[in-house]
C-alpha positions as CSV (number, residue, x, y, z in Angstrom):
1,M,31.7,0.2,103.7
2,R,35.0,1.9,103.2
3,I,37.5,1.7,106.0
4,S,40.4,3.4,104.1
5,S,41.2,4.1,100.5
6,K,42.3,0.4,100.1
7,L,40.4,-1.6,102.7
8,V,36.7,-2.6,102.9
9,G,35.5,-4.3,106.1
10,V,32.4,-6.3,107.0
11,G,31.2,-7.7,110.3
12,V,33.9,-7.5,112.9
13,L,35.1,-4.0,111.8
14,A,31.6,-2.5,111.2
15,L,31.9,-0.3,114.3
16,M,35.2,1.1,113.2
17,T,33.9,3.1,110.2
18,G,35.6,6.5,109.8
19,C,38.2,6.0,112.5
20,S,41.2,8.0,111.4
21,T,43.6,5.6,113.2
22,L,42.8,2.9,110.6
23,N,45.4,4.5,108.3
24,S,48.0,2.7,110.4
25,L,46.4,-0.6,109.5
26,N,46.4,0.1,105.8
27,P,49.2,-2.1,104.2
28,F,49.4,0.4,101.3
29,A,49.9,3.5,103.5
30,S,52.9,5.4,102.2
31,D,54.0,7.0,105.5
32,K,55.7,3.9,107.0
33,K,59.2,4.7,108.2
34,G,61.7,3.7,105.7
35,D,59.2,2.9,103.0
36,Q,59.9,6.0,100.9
37,P,59.6,5.6,97.1
38,A,62.9,5.1,95.3
39,K,64.3,8.1,93.5
40,L,64.7,7.7,89.8
41,V,68.2,8.1,88.4
42,E,69.1,9.4,85.0
43,L,68.6,6.7,82.5
44,K,70.7,6.2,79.3
45,G,68.3,3.8,77.6
46,S,69.2,1.3,75.0
47,M,65.7,1.3,73.5
48,A,63.9,4.2,71.9
49,V,60.3,4.9,73.0
50,R,58.1,7.9,72.2
51,T,54.6,9.2,73.0
52,A,52.5,8.5,69.9
53,W,49.4,10.4,71.2
54,K,47.6,11.4,74.4
55,L,43.9,11.8,75.1
56,D,42.2,13.3,78.2
57,I,39.1,11.3,79.1
58,G,38.6,12.4,82.7
59,K,39.7,11.5,86.2
60,A,39.3,8.0,87.7
61,K,38.8,9.5,91.2
62,G,38.9,6.6,93.6
63,Y,38.2,3.9,91.0
64,Q,40.1,2.0,88.4
65,F,39.4,2.4,84.7
66,S,41.1,0.4,82.0
67,P,40.9,0.9,78.2
68,A,39.3,-1.9,76.1
69,L,40.4,-2.9,72.6
70,T,38.0,-3.7,69.9
71,G,39.4,-4.1,66.4
72,D,41.6,-1.1,65.6
73,T,39.8,1.2,68.2
74,L,39.8,1.7,71.9
75,V,36.9,2.4,74.3
76,V,37.8,4.5,77.4
77,A,35.8,5.8,80.3
78,A,36.1,8.0,83.4
79,A,34.4,8.5,86.7
80,D,32.4,11.6,85.6
81,G,30.5,9.4,83.1
82,A,32.6,10.2,80.0
83,I,32.8,7.3,77.5
84,A,34.8,7.6,74.2
85,R,35.8,5.5,71.2
86,V,39.2,6.3,69.9
87,D,41.3,5.3,66.9
88,A,44.1,3.2,68.5
89,A,46.7,4.2,66.0
90,T,46.2,8.0,66.0
91,G,44.2,8.8,69.2
92,K,41.5,10.5,67.1
93,Q,38.3,10.6,69.0
94,L,35.5,8.9,66.9
95,W,32.7,9.8,69.4
96,R,32.2,10.8,73.0
97,V,29.1,10.5,75.2
98,K,28.3,11.3,78.8
99,A,26.4,8.7,80.9
100,D,23.6,10.1,83.0
101,S,25.4,9.0,86.2
102,D,28.9,8.8,87.4
103,L,30.9,5.6,86.6
104,S,32.8,3.2,88.9
105,A,34.0,0.5,86.5
106,G,34.8,-0.1,82.9
107,V,35.3,-0.8,80.1
108,G,34.0,-4.2,78.8
109,T,33.3,-4.9,75.1
110,D,33.0,-7.8,72.7
111,G,33.0,-5.5,69.6
112,N,29.2,-5.4,69.5
113,L,28.3,-4.0,73.0
114,I,30.1,-1.7,75.4
115,V,29.4,-2.1,79.1
116,V,30.3,0.0,82.1
117,G,29.5,0.1,85.8
118,G,27.6,3.1,87.0
119,E,27.4,4.7,90.5
120,K,25.3,2.8,93.0
121,G,25.4,-0.5,91.1
122,I,23.9,0.4,87.8
123,L,25.1,-1.7,84.9
124,M,24.8,0.0,81.5
125,G,25.1,-1.3,77.9
126,Y,25.8,0.9,74.9
127,N,26.1,0.1,71.2
128,M,29.3,0.7,69.3
129,D,28.1,4.2,68.3
130,G,27.7,5.3,71.9
131,K,23.9,4.9,72.1
132,L,22.5,3.7,75.5
133,L,20.6,0.4,75.0
134,W,19.7,-0.6,78.6
135,K,20.3,-0.2,82.3
136,T,20.2,-2.9,85.0
137,Q,20.3,-2.4,88.7
138,L,22.7,-4.7,90.6
139,S,22.8,-5.3,94.3
140,S,25.7,-3.0,95.2
141,E,28.7,-1.0,93.9
142,I,30.5,-2.3,90.8
143,L,34.3,-1.9,90.9
144,S,35.4,-4.6,88.4
145,A,35.1,-4.0,84.7
146,P,32.3,-6.2,83.3
147,V,33.0,-8.7,80.5
148,V,30.9,-9.6,77.4
149,S,30.8,-12.8,75.4
150,Q,28.3,-15.2,73.8
151,G,25.4,-12.8,74.3
152,I,26.0,-12.6,78.1
153,V,27.4,-9.7,80.2
154,V,29.0,-10.8,83.5
155,A,29.4,-8.3,86.3
156,R,30.6,-8.5,89.9
157,S,29.4,-6.2,92.6
158,I,31.3,-5.4,95.8
159,D,29.2,-7.7,97.9
160,N,30.8,-10.6,95.8
161,R,27.6,-11.3,93.8
162,I,28.3,-12.3,90.2
163,V,25.5,-11.7,87.8
164,G,25.0,-12.7,84.1
165,V,22.6,-10.5,82.1
166,D,21.3,-10.7,78.6
167,A,23.5,-8.6,76.3
168,T,20.5,-7.5,74.2
169,D,18.3,-6.0,76.9
170,G,20.1,-6.3,80.3
171,S,17.6,-8.8,81.8
172,K,19.2,-11.0,84.5
173,K,19.8,-14.6,83.5
174,W,21.6,-15.9,86.5
175,T,23.2,-14.9,89.8
176,V,26.0,-16.5,91.9
177,Q,26.6,-15.4,95.4
178,K,30.1,-16.0,96.7
179,V,31.0,-15.6,100.4
180,A,33.2,-12.5,101.1
181,P,35.8,-12.6,103.9
182,P,35.5,-10.1,106.8
183,L,38.1,-7.7,105.5
184,T,39.1,-7.2,101.8
185,L,41.0,-4.7,99.7
186,R,39.0,-2.1,98.0
187,N,40.3,-3.0,94.6
188,A,38.9,-4.3,91.3
189,P,39.6,-8.0,90.9
190,G,39.1,-8.7,87.3
191,M,37.4,-11.2,85.0
192,I,38.4,-12.7,81.7
193,V,36.5,-14.8,79.1
194,A,38.0,-18.3,78.4
195,G,36.1,-20.1,75.7
196,T,32.6,-20.8,77.1
197,D,33.7,-19.9,80.6
198,V,34.4,-16.7,82.6
199,I,37.2,-16.7,85.0
200,V,36.4,-14.5,88.0
201,A,38.9,-13.1,90.5
202,Q,37.5,-12.7,94.0
203,P,38.2,-11.4,97.5
204,G,39.9,-14.0,99.6
205,G,42.4,-14.8,96.9
206,K,40.2,-17.1,94.9
207,L,39.7,-17.8,91.2
208,S,36.4,-19.2,90.0
209,A,35.6,-20.6,86.6
210,L,31.8,-20.3,85.7
211,I,30.0,-21.4,82.6
212,M,29.1,-18.2,80.9
213,A,25.6,-19.2,79.8
214,T,24.4,-20.4,83.1
215,G,26.7,-19.4,85.9
216,A,27.3,-23.0,86.9
217,P,30.6,-23.6,88.6
218,R,33.4,-25.3,86.7
219,W,36.2,-25.0,89.3
220,D,37.5,-22.9,92.2
221,V,41.1,-22.5,93.3
222,E,42.9,-20.5,96.0
223,V,45.6,-18.3,94.6
224,G,46.2,-16.7,98.0
225,I,46.0,-18.7,101.3
226,S,45.0,-16.8,104.4
227,R,47.7,-16.8,107.1
228,G,48.1,-14.9,110.4
229,A,46.4,-14.3,113.7
230,T,44.3,-11.2,112.8
231,E,41.8,-10.4,110.1
232,L,44.3,-7.9,108.6
233,E,47.1,-10.4,108.4
234,R,44.7,-12.8,106.7
235,V,43.6,-10.4,103.9
236,T,44.5,-12.1,100.6
237,D,42.8,-10.6,97.6
238,I,43.6,-11.0,93.9
239,G,44.8,-7.8,92.3
240,G,44.0,-7.0,88.7
241,A,42.6,-9.4,86.2
242,P,43.8,-13.0,85.7
243,V,45.7,-13.6,82.5
244,L,44.9,-16.3,80.0
245,F,47.8,-17.8,78.0
246,E,47.3,-20.9,75.9
247,N,45.9,-23.5,78.3
248,E,46.8,-21.7,81.6
249,V,45.4,-18.9,83.6
250,C,47.9,-16.9,85.8
251,A,47.2,-14.5,88.7
252,A,48.7,-13.0,91.8
253,S,47.3,-12.1,95.2
254,Y,48.0,-9.7,98.0
255,Q,49.7,-11.5,101.0
256,G,49.4,-14.7,99.0
257,R,51.0,-16.3,96.0
258,V,51.6,-15.9,92.3
259,G,50.9,-18.9,90.1
260,C,49.6,-20.5,86.9
261,F,46.7,-22.9,86.9
262,D,45.3,-25.4,84.4
263,L,42.5,-23.8,82.5
264,V,40.3,-26.9,82.3
265,T,40.7,-28.2,85.9
266,G,42.0,-25.3,87.9
267,S,44.8,-27.4,89.3
268,A,48.0,-25.5,90.1
269,R,50.9,-25.9,87.6
270,W,53.1,-23.9,90.0
271,T,52.8,-21.3,92.7
272,R,55.3,-19.1,94.5
273,D,54.9,-16.9,97.6
274,L,54.3,-13.3,96.6
275,S,52.3,-10.3,97.8
276,S,50.8,-8.1,95.0
277,S,47.8,-5.8,94.7
278,V,48.0,-5.6,90.9
279,G,47.8,-8.1,88.0
280,V,50.5,-10.0,86.2
281,A,51.8,-10.1,82.6
282,V,52.4,-13.4,80.8
283,D,54.3,-14.2,77.6
284,Q,55.7,-17.4,76.0
285,L,58.6,-17.6,78.5
286,F,57.8,-15.6,81.6
287,V,55.3,-14.4,84.2
288,F,56.0,-10.9,85.4
289,A,54.6,-9.8,88.8
290,P,55.3,-6.6,90.8
291,D,55.3,-7.2,94.6
292,D,53.9,-4.8,97.2
293,K,57.4,-3.5,97.9
294,G,57.9,-2.3,94.4
295,A,60.1,-5.0,93.0
296,L,59.3,-6.5,89.6
297,N,59.8,-10.3,89.5
298,A,60.1,-12.6,86.5
299,F,59.2,-16.3,86.8
300,T,59.7,-18.9,84.2
301,R,56.2,-19.7,82.8
302,D,56.7,-23.5,82.7
303,T,58.0,-24.1,86.2
304,G,57.7,-20.9,88.1
305,A,61.5,-20.7,88.8
306,S,62.7,-17.2,89.6
307,S,64.5,-15.7,86.6
308,W,65.3,-12.2,87.9
309,K,64.1,-9.5,90.2
310,N,64.5,-5.8,89.9
311,D,64.1,-3.9,93.1
312,K,65.2,-0.4,91.9
313,L,61.6,0.9,91.8
314,S,60.9,0.1,95.5
315,F,57.7,1.6,96.9
316,R,56.8,3.3,93.6
317,R,53.4,1.5,93.6
318,L,53.9,-0.3,90.4
319,S,51.0,-1.0,88.0
320,T,50.1,-4.2,86.2
321,P,53.0,-4.9,83.8
322,L,52.9,-5.5,80.1
323,S,55.2,-7.7,78.0
324,Y,56.0,-6.4,74.5
325,G,58.8,-7.5,72.3
326,R,62.1,-7.6,74.2
327,A,60.7,-5.5,77.0
328,V,58.3,-5.6,79.9
329,A,56.7,-2.2,80.7
330,V,55.3,-1.2,84.1
331,G,53.9,2.1,85.3
332,D,54.3,3.8,88.7
333,Y,52.6,6.3,91.0
334,E,54.2,9.3,89.3
335,G,52.9,8.3,85.9
336,Y,56.2,7.0,84.6
337,V,56.4,4.0,82.4
338,H,59.5,1.9,82.9
339,F,60.8,-0.4,80.2
340,L,62.9,-3.4,81.5
341,S,64.6,-6.2,79.6
342,R,62.4,-9.3,79.7
343,E,65.6,-11.4,79.8
344,D,67.4,-9.9,82.8
345,G,65.4,-7.0,84.2
346,S,67.8,-4.3,83.3
347,F,66.4,-0.8,82.5
348,L,66.0,-0.1,78.8
349,A,63.9,3.1,78.6
350,R,61.5,5.4,80.5
351,A,58.5,7.5,79.3
352,A,56.3,10.0,81.2
353,T,52.6,10.4,81.1
354,D,50.8,13.1,83.2
355,G,52.4,12.7,86.7
356,S,49.6,10.8,88.3
357,P,49.4,7.1,89.1
358,I,48.9,4.5,86.4
359,V,46.1,2.4,87.9
360,G,44.4,0.7,85.0
361,T,45.5,-2.5,83.2
362,P,47.6,-1.5,80.2
363,L,47.2,-3.2,76.8
364,V,48.9,-3.5,73.4
365,A,47.1,-1.9,70.5
366,G,48.9,-2.6,67.2
367,A,52.3,-0.9,67.6
368,N,51.3,1.1,70.6
369,L,51.2,0.4,74.3
370,I,48.2,2.0,76.0
371,F,48.2,3.3,79.6
372,Q,45.5,5.2,81.5
373,T,46.3,7.3,84.5
374,Q,44.3,8.3,87.6
375,N,44.0,11.9,86.3
376,G,42.5,10.5,83.1
377,T,45.2,10.8,80.5
378,V,45.2,7.9,78.0
379,T,48.7,7.6,76.6
380,A,49.9,5.6,73.6
381,I,53.6,4.8,73.7
382,A,55.4,3.5,70.6
383,V,58.5,1.3,70.9
384,E,60.9,2.0,68.1
């Protein structure tokens, strides 16, 4: 049940569906007094960036779509059912198909299978030539991109049910039902494969490690801890996908914390208070996390000490960042990609896409950084 563009309620808020006054409860509403997006100033960058190519795949509508990398190609998708495989270096479209239903999530791939979430909870598997292999009906809407590994596809539906299906025919192998809090963000908490496990981000600010083959639990950890007197104040959901780096998994939560956790046990290496509705970027030295006021924060990866904070992009609804070379790149609600020094947070360069929000998780493909916008432009930016 949708309460606003960003909030989903269950139980105590069930009678409030459709109430226009609920926009005032939305923590992401842009009409709060004084919370106007920062204006961009002319930038004399010290780093050269250029647009290598662009591709129009189709609008995301109210969903989040992120490109997936397999070898030297990308797979991208859109809400109208378009799915395409693209040469990552040139943007040349290798093939494009149209699913027979609208899509709400994607893309997941292991290089042998492509999986997307269809409207009304339909999970679909395609081969690498774009041929539909199977469909499986899940219990409710799919917002998070599925993952594929070891012959298993793992998908999470909005009722917080996690399902493992056979990658060859889509038959269900296991189901794990997790309790959902009364009020959650309508976002797409992600999943990543870590060896024989899958790490699942969930509503309520939790990370769960499940054995991929069986769905058996490995560990659970709270990234965000609920605080406050009301259900709204206690909302603490993980935004974006957790990030695996060496023997740690790092994530951030809305009205919660950012931190890194031991991959084997789930125990916290470090945590810091932070509110974010998107994912983090991690490299050898730093964890980069935008907060919900539009500041980009850098924490040292080993201890979590604050290294720097750039608040010059306030309320520009920053995307999940991406670390590359000497820069960290982050998108905003107008489709700009900002390049900041990973060492001190100073601005290095800026590039434009199509003027619409960058909502998907960006990735590195060879020498290009790949961003997908809400209006459906997939843009490859080369750093020179």
